C-alpha positions in Angstrom: 85.8 -59.7 -42.8 88.4 -57.5 -44.5 91.0 -56.1 -42.1 90.3 -52.5 -43.1 86.6 -52.9 -42.3 87.4 -54.6 -38.9 89.9 -51.8 -37.9 87.6 -49.0 -39.0 84.7 -50.6 -37.0 86.8 -50.9 -33.9 88.1 -47.3 -34.1 84.5 -45.9 -34.7 82.8 -48.2 -32.2 80.6 -49.6 -34.9 80.1 -53.1 -33.4 78.0 -54.9 -30.9 80.7 -57.4 -29.8 84.3 -57.7 -31.0 87.3 -59.9 -30.1 90.4 -57.9 -30.0 93.9 -58.2 -28.4 94.7 -56.2 -25.3 97.1 -53.4 -24.8 100.5 -54.7 -23.6 102.6 -52.3 -21.6 105.2 -52.3 -18.9 103.0 -50.0 -16.7 99.2 -50.7 -16.4 98.3 -47.0 -16.7 99.3 -47.1 -20.4 96.5 -49.6 -21.1 94.0 -47.5 -19.2 95.1 -44.4 -21.1 94.5 -46.3 -24.4 91.2 -47.8 -23.2 89.5 -44.8 -21.5 90.9 -41.4 -22.3 88.4 -39.4 -24.2 90.9 -38.1 -26.7 91.8 -41.7 -27.7 88.2 -42.4 -28.9 88.3 -42.9 -32.7 92.1 -43.1 -32.8 93.0 -46.4 -31.3 91.6 -49.9 -31.6 90.9 -50.2 -27.9 88.8 -47.1 -27.1 85.9 -47.7 -29.5 83.6 -49.1 -26.8 82.5 -45.5 -26.1 83.2 -45.7 -22.3 84.9 -42.5 -21.3 84.2 -39.4 -19.2 85.8 -36.4 -17.7 86.0 -38.3 -14.4 88.0 -41.1 -15.9 90.2 -38.7 -17.8 91.0 -36.9 -14.5 91.7 -40.1 -12.7 94.0 -41.4 -15.4 95.8 -38.1 -15.7 96.3 -37.9 -12.0 98.5 -41.0 -12.1 101.5 -39.1 -13.3 101.2 -36.5 -10.4 100.8 -39.2 -7.7 103.6 -38.8 -5.3 103.9 -42.4 -4.1 103.5 -45.9 -5.3 100.6 -46.3 -2.9 98.7 -43.4 -4.5 99.4 -44.8 -8.0 98.1 -48.2 -6.8 94.9 -46.6 -5.4 94.3 -45.0 -8.9 94.9 -48.4 -10.6 92.5 -50.1 -8.0 89.8 -47.6 -8.9 90.3 -48.1 -12.6 90.2 -51.9 -12.1 87.0 -51.6 -10.1 85.4 -49.4 -12.7 86.3 -52.0 -15.4 84.9 -54.9 -13.4 81.7 -53.1 -12.7 81.1 -51.7 -16.2 82.6 -54.4 -18.4 83.3 -52.4 -21.5 85.7 -55.2 -22.4 86.2 -58.7 -20.9 89.7 -60.1 -20.8 89.7 -63.6 -22.3 93.2 -64.6 -21.0 96.0 -63.0 -19.1 98.2 -62.3 -22.1 101.4 -63.9 -20.9 104.6 -63.4 -22.8 106.4 -66.6 -23.9 110.0 -66.1 -24.8 112.6 -68.7 -25.5 116.4 -68.3 -25.6 119.6 -70.2 -25.0 122.4 -68.9 -22.9 125.1 -71.4 -23.9 127.0 -68.9 -26.1 125.1 -65.6 -25.8 123.8 -63.8 -22.6 122.0 -60.6 -21.9 118.4 -61.7 -22.6 115.5 -60.2 -20.6 114.9 -62.5 -17.7 112.6 -62.7 -14.6 115.5 -61.2 -12.6 116.3 -58.5 -15.2 113.1 -57.7 -17.1 114.5 -54.7 -18.9 111.9 -55.0 -21.7 109.0 -57.1 -22.6 110.4 -59.6 -25.2 107.6 -59.6 -27.8 108.2 -60.6 -31.4 105.9 -58.1 -33.0 107.6 -54.9 -31.8 110.8 -54.3 -33.8 112.0 -51.5 -31.5 112.0 -53.9 -28.6 114.0 -56.5 -30.6 116.6 -53.8 -31.3 116.9 -53.1 -27.5 117.3 -56.8 -26.9 120.0 -57.1 -29.6 121.9 -54.2 -28.1 122.0 -56.0 -24.7 123.3 -59.4 -26.0 126.9 -60.4 -25.8 129.1 -63.5 -25.9 129.4 -65.5 -22.8 
């Protein structure tokens, strides 16, 4: 299938089943915003499944006003439960990030101890941030 047809079909929800990549973000609410917010339908490649509502919009939008991490986690739990019960999409794998680097001469890479950014190859802006953090040992 031509890419433009595939992309248009995803944006418009014109499909029965599709295999697509998932949203990768440092905070899980970003993915739920992209998947479920009503105003994302037709704009992104993740919201074409047609599952959105005022209730979901309100829940997602309340995340930023939550006063504690526990309140935010409760919102995420509710969104996870909704996803599991309604299955508008099914994750095929956990989307780990593989990243390889060598610290013999250069340090400042994102690490488990200092995960200042997700080191993905496909996001040039993130590569610039990594480069700005690198320095000679």
